[in-house]
C-alpha positions in Angstrom: 165.1 70.5 153.2 163.3 69.6 156.4 160.3 68.6 154.2 162.4 65.9 152.5 163.9 64.6 155.8 160.5 64.5 157.5 159.1 62.6 154.5 162.0 60.1 154.8 161.5 59.5 158.5 157.7 59.3 158.3 157.9 56.8 155.5 160.7 54.7 156.9 158.5 52.2 158.8 156.0 51.8 155.9 158.6 50.8 153.2 158.5 47.1 153.9 155.0 46.8 155.3 153.1 49.2 153.0 149.8 50.9 154.0 147.1 52.0 151.6 145.3 54.0 154.3 145.8 57.7 154.7 144.9 57.8 158.4 148.1 55.9 159.4 150.1 56.9 162.5 152.7 59.5 161.4 155.6 58.9 163.9 156.1 55.4 165.2 158.6 54.1 167.7 160.9 52.7 165.0 160.6 55.8 162.7 164.1 56.8 161.7 166.1 58.6 159.1 167.5 56.6 156.2 170.0 57.0 153.4 167.6 59.6 151.9 168.3 61.9 154.7 172.1 61.1 154.9 172.6 61.9 151.2 170.4 65.0 151.3 172.6 66.4 154.1 175.6 65.3 152.0 174.3 67.4 149.1 173.8 70.4 151.2 177.3 70.0 152.9 178.9 69.6 149.5 177.3 72.8 148.2 178.3 74.8 151.3 181.9 73.8 150.9 182.1 73.8 147.1 183.0 70.2 147.2 182.9 67.2 144.9 179.5 65.4 144.9 181.1 62.0 144.4 183.5 62.5 147.3 180.8 63.8 149.6 178.4 61.0 148.8 181.0 58.4 149.5 182.2 60.0 152.7 178.7 60.3 154.1 177.8 56.7 153.3 180.9 55.4 155.0 180.5 57.5 158.1 176.7 56.8 158.3 176.4 53.1 157.6 173.3 50.8 158.1 170.9 53.4 156.8 169.3 51.3 154.0 171.6 52.2 151.0 171.0 50.5 147.7 173.4 47.6 147.2 175.1 49.1 144.1 175.6 52.5 145.8 176.9 50.9 148.9 179.4 48.7 147.1 180.5 51.7 145.0 181.1 53.8 148.2 182.6 51.0 150.2 185.1 50.0 147.5 186.0 53.5 146.5 184.5 53.5 143.1 186.0 56.1 140.8 183.2 56.2 138.2 179.4 56.5 138.2 177.6 53.2 137.6 174.8 54.2 135.2 172.0 53.8 137.6 168.4 55.0 137.0 167.5 54.4 140.6 165.6 57.0 142.6 168.6 57.8 144.8 169.5 60.7 142.5 166.1 62.3 143.1 165.7 61.7 146.8 169.0 63.6 147.7 168.6 66.6 145.3 166.4 69.0 147.2 169.1 71.4 148.2 169.8 72.1 144.5 166.3 73.6 144.2 167.3 76.4 146.6 170.7 77.4 145.2 169.8 77.8 141.5 169.0 81.2 140.1 167.4 80.1 136.8 165.8 77.1 135.2 169.0 76.3 133.3 171.0 76.5 136.5 168.8 74.1 138.4 168.9 71.6 135.5 172.7 71.9 135.3 173.3 71.4 139.1 170.8 68.6 139.3 172.6 66.8 136.5 175.9 67.4 138.2 174.7 65.9 141.5 173.0 63.0 139.9 175.9 62.1 137.6 178.2 61.5 140.5 176.6 58.0 140.7 173.3 57.9 138.7 174.5 59.0 135.2 171.8 57.0 133.4 169.5 59.5 131.5 166.6 58.5 133.6 168.6 59.0 136.8 169.5 62.5 135.7 166.0 63.3 134.6 164.5 62.3 137.9 166.9 64.5 139.8 166.2 67.4 137.5 162.4 67.1 137.8 162.5 67.2 141.6 164.9 70.1 141.7 163.0 72.1 139.1 159.7 71.5 141.0 161.3 72.9 144.2 162.8 75.8 142.3 159.5 76.8 140.8 157.6 76.2 144.1 159.8 78.4 146.2 159.1 81.2 143.7 155.4 80.8 144.2 154.6 79.2 140.9 151.1 77.6 140.8 150.7 73.8 140.7 149.5 74.2 137.1 152.8 76.0 136.2 154.9 73.4 138.0 153.0 70.6 136.2 153.5 72.3 132.8 157.2 72.9 133.3 157.9 69.4 134.4 155.9 67.9 131.5 157.2 70.2 128.8 160.9 70.3 130.0 161.4 66.8 131.1 158.6 64.8 129.5 157.0 63.2 132.5 153.2 62.5 132.2 151.5 64.0 135.3 148.0 63.8 134.0 146.8 60.9 136.2 144.9 61.8 139.3 146.1 60.6 142.7 143.1 58.3 143.1 143.7 56.6 139.8 147.4 56.3 140.4 146.8 54.7 143.8 144.6 52.0 142.2 147.2 51.0 139.6 150.6 51.7 141.3 152.8 48.7 141.8 155.9 50.4 143.2 159.5 50.4 142.1 162.9 51.8 143.0 163.7 53.6 139.7 163.2 57.3 138.9 160.5 56.6 136.3 158.5 54.6 138.9 159.0 57.1 141.8 159.5 60.7 140.6 156.3 61.4 138.6 154.3 59.5 141.2 155.8 61.6 144.0 155.0 64.8 142.1 151.4 63.7 141.6 151.1 63.1 145.3 152.1 66.7 145.8 149.9 68.1 143.0 146.8 66.4 144.5 147.5 67.5 148.1 145.9 70.2 150.2 148.8 70.9 152.5 152.2 69.5 153.6 150.9 66.7 155.8 148.3 65.7 153.2 151.1 65.4 150.6 153.1 63.1 152.9 150.0 61.0 153.6 149.4 60.7 149.8 152.9 59.5 149.2 153.0 56.9 152.0 149.5 55.6 151.3 150.6 55.0 147.7 152.7 52.1 148.8 156.0 51.0 147.2 159.2 52.8 148.3 157.5 54.8 150.9 160.4 56.7 152.5 161.7 57.9 149.1 158.3 58.7 147.7 157.5 60.8 150.9 161.0 62.3 150.8 160.6 63.6 147.3 157.0 64.7 147.8 157.9 66.4 151.1 160.7 68.3 149.5 158.4 69.9 146.9 155.5 70.4 149.3 157.7 72.3 151.8 158.8 74.7 149.0 155.2 75.2 147.8 153.2 75.4 151.1 156.0 77.2 153.0 154.7 75.6 156.2 155.2 72.3 158.0 153.2 71.4 161.1 155.2 72.2 164.3 154.8 68.7 165.7 156.3 67.2 162.5 159.2 69.7 162.6 160.0 69.1 166.2 159.9 65.3 166.1 161.9 65.2 162.8 164.7 67.4 164.2 164.8 65.4 167.4 165.6 62.3 165.4 168.7 63.8 163.8 172.3 63.9 164.9 173.8 67.3 166.0 176.1 67.4 162.9 173.1 67.1 160.6 171.3 69.9 162.4 174.4 72.1 162.1 174.5 71.6 158.3 170.8 72.2 158.0 171.1 75.4 160.0 174.1 76.7 158.0 172.5 75.8 154.6 169.1 77.3 155.6 170.6 80.6 156.8 172.4 80.9 153.5 169.9 79.6 150.9 166.4 78.9 152.2 164.0 81.8 151.8 163.0 83.4 155.1 159.3 82.6 154.4 160.2 78.9 154.6 163.1 78.9 157.1 161.3 80.8 159.8 158.8 77.9 160.0 161.5 75.7 161.6 164.3 78.1 162.6 163.6 78.0 166.4 163.4 74.2 166.5 166.8 74.0 164.7 168.4 76.5 167.1 166.9 74.8 170.1 168.6 71.5 169.0 171.8 73.2 167.9 
């Protein structure tokens, strides 16, 4: 989950003014967490308390305003919408990472990802995007190879992941939907050498940089099992205490020790 949040924060200042260079500065003075982080924490908190995703997403949005929410989601939350609004936006995919850690089978991960997405993003593509990200995390945490992850995502969900990162970067125009974010973020992970490289791939792609990096980072953390200490520390220091407490509680219960020990001390230090 820290991988998703780190990607969000690192990509936050490059969303409007994109960069195509991979040697960009990671943390900048205005780097901050956005709605991607808020709703990722909401997903984890909802799971911990066996809550209703719709209620938690609304509650977290209202109590954490001015974080860059999409206009449809914000109006839905603000005016107490009772039904999902058939969105295929990438919001369903950027908040789903905790699902990848609680599921005990492929069928379970697909079920829970659909449940979290359908609270708002009940368009088939919105559901598919969330399922793809959660499935990639689920497989990665179990030490599946990149080839296996690629095969499962392509065969189960139909995304085409055959393009290389270099070719994708030449042609990518950006976009805020799942079809224009999720397979691209997965390719950024597949063509990476470590966690930091995956984040640099995602941000240098351009487009919706914070969400691309959030999704890529969530998968990369589960696969590489290690995030550079400086990224962990600076990420955690940008979060409110309440978020840290939720991350700590969720991680102790669901995140494998091989991954959690990588940032356990930094979380306890902040907590």
